[in-house]
ZASENU-265499 format. One record per residue: residue number from 1; residue in one letter; chain; x, z negated, y negated of N, C-alpha, C in turn. Coordinates in steps of 0.05 Angstrom, whole numbers, padded with zeros to 5 digits. Example, Ala and Ser with C-alpha at 12.3 -4.5 7.8 and 13.67 -1.06 7.14 Angstrom:
<sites>
SITE     i   aa   ch    neast      nup   nnorth   caeast     caup   canorth    ceast      cup   cnorth
SITE     1    A    A    00264   -00156    00114    00246   -00156     00090    00264   -00156    00066
SITE     2    S    A    00257   -00142    00045    00273   -00143     00021    00258   -00157   -00001
</sites>
This chain:
<sites>
SITE     i   aa   ch    neast      nup   nnorth   caeast     caup   canorth    ceast      cup   cnorth
SITE     1    X    A   -00241    00384   -00631   -00216    00367    -00614   -00196    00376   -00613
SITE     2    X    A   -00166    00368   -00625   -00155    00379    -00616   -00145    00370   -00578
SITE     3    X    A   -00112    00378   -00574   -00112    00369    -00545   -00107    00338   -00543
SITE     4    X    A   -00115    00327   -00516   -00119    00304    -00504   -00083    00282   -00519
SITE     5    X    A   -00075    00298   -00510   -00039    00287    -00524   -00054    00273   -00553
SITE     6    X    A   -00063    00281   -00575   -00057    00284    -00603   -00079    00256   -00600
SITE     7    X    A   -00097    00254   -00586   -00117    00232    -00586   -00098    00211   -00577
SITE     8    X    A   -00092    00211   -00551   -00075    00189    -00545   -00047    00183   -00558
SITE     9    X    A   -00030    00195   -00580   -00008    00183    -00587    00008    00212   -00573
SITE    10    X    A    00027    00207   -00587    00057    00214    -00581    00079    00200   -00559
SITE    11    X    A    00069    00196   -00545    00085    00185    -00523    00100    00201   -00504
SITE    12    X    A    00091    00218   -00503    00106    00237    -00485    00094    00237   -00451
SITE    13    X    A    00099    00256   -00435    00098    00260    -00406    00109    00235   -00393
SITE    14    X    A    00125    00219   -00393    00134    00206    -00371    00120    00179   -00387
SITE    15    X    A    00108    00169   -00406    00097    00141    -00413    00096    00125   -00399
SITE    16    X    A    00079    00140   -00381    00055    00122    -00358    00085    00117   -00327
SITE    17    X    A    00104    00132   -00337    00123    00124    -00303    00126    00087   -00305
SITE    18    X    A    00138    00069   -00322    00125    00050    -00316    00113    00034   -00293
SITE    19    X    A    00085    00039   -00299    00060    00034    -00290    00077    00049   -00248
SITE    20    X    A    00091    00065   -00249    00092    00067    -00224    00123    00065   -00208
SITE    21    X    A    00136    00049   -00236    00165    00042    -00219    00158    00031   -00191
SITE    22    X    A    00141    00003   -00179    00133   -00002    -00159    00129    00018   -00133
SITE    23    X    A    00117    00037   -00148    00111    00059    -00126    00135    00064   -00120
SITE    24    X    A    00153    00085   -00137    00169    00100    -00129    00193    00085   -00116
SITE    25    X    A    00190    00057   -00127    00217    00043    -00108    00213    00037   -00087
SITE    26    X    A    00186    00039   -00073    00181    00032    -00053    00191    00058   -00026
SITE    27    X    A    00185    00081   -00049    00187    00102    -00033    00221    00116   -00028
SITE    28    X    A    00236    00095   -00043    00270    00100    -00050    00275    00083   -00026
SITE    29    X    A    00264    00059   -00019    00271    00041     00000    00263    00052    00025
SITE    30    X    A    00243    00062    00025    00236    00063     00050    00224    00093    00063
SITE    31    X    A    00225    00107    00050    00223    00133     00052    00199    00146    00068
SITE    32    X    A    00182    00130    00066    00149    00138     00073    00127    00144    00056
SITE    33    X    A    00103    00160    00062    00091    00166     00041    00068    00168    00047
SITE    34    X    A    00043    00170    00039    00022    00170     00061    00011    00201    00060
SITE    35    X    A    00032    00209    00064    00022    00249     00071    00008    00250    00094
SITE    36    X    A    00023    00229    00116   -00011    00235     00135   -00037    00231    00137
SITE    37    X    A   -00036    00209    00117   -00061    00194     00121   -00081    00213    00107
SITE    38    X    A   -00061    00230    00082   -00080    00240     00061   -00091    00273    00082
SITE    39    X    A   -00074    00272    00099   -00079    00299     00118   -00094    00298    00136
SITE    40    X    A   -00099    00266    00155   -00129    00262     00170   -00156    00261    00150
SITE    41    X    A   -00141    00254    00123   -00171    00252     00110   -00182    00276    00096
SITE    42    X    A   -00164    00301    00100   -00167    00324     00089   -00181    00334    00114
SITE    43    X    A   -00171    00327    00131   -00184    00341     00158   -00214    00334    00170
SITE    44    X    A   -00212    00310    00169   -00244    00294     00167   -00260    00306    00146
SITE    45    X    A   -00260    00310    00118   -00279    00326     00106   -00282    00349    00108
</sites>
């Protein structure tokens, strides 16, 4: 079987961008991310 892109179609690497638009707009509005929570989670694990 060929590359996964050939199976899904030739939509390109940014085809899923509209799904993440809300998250992108939230970041641009508030300028916060979950980096602190991710760091804490990594420390706990």
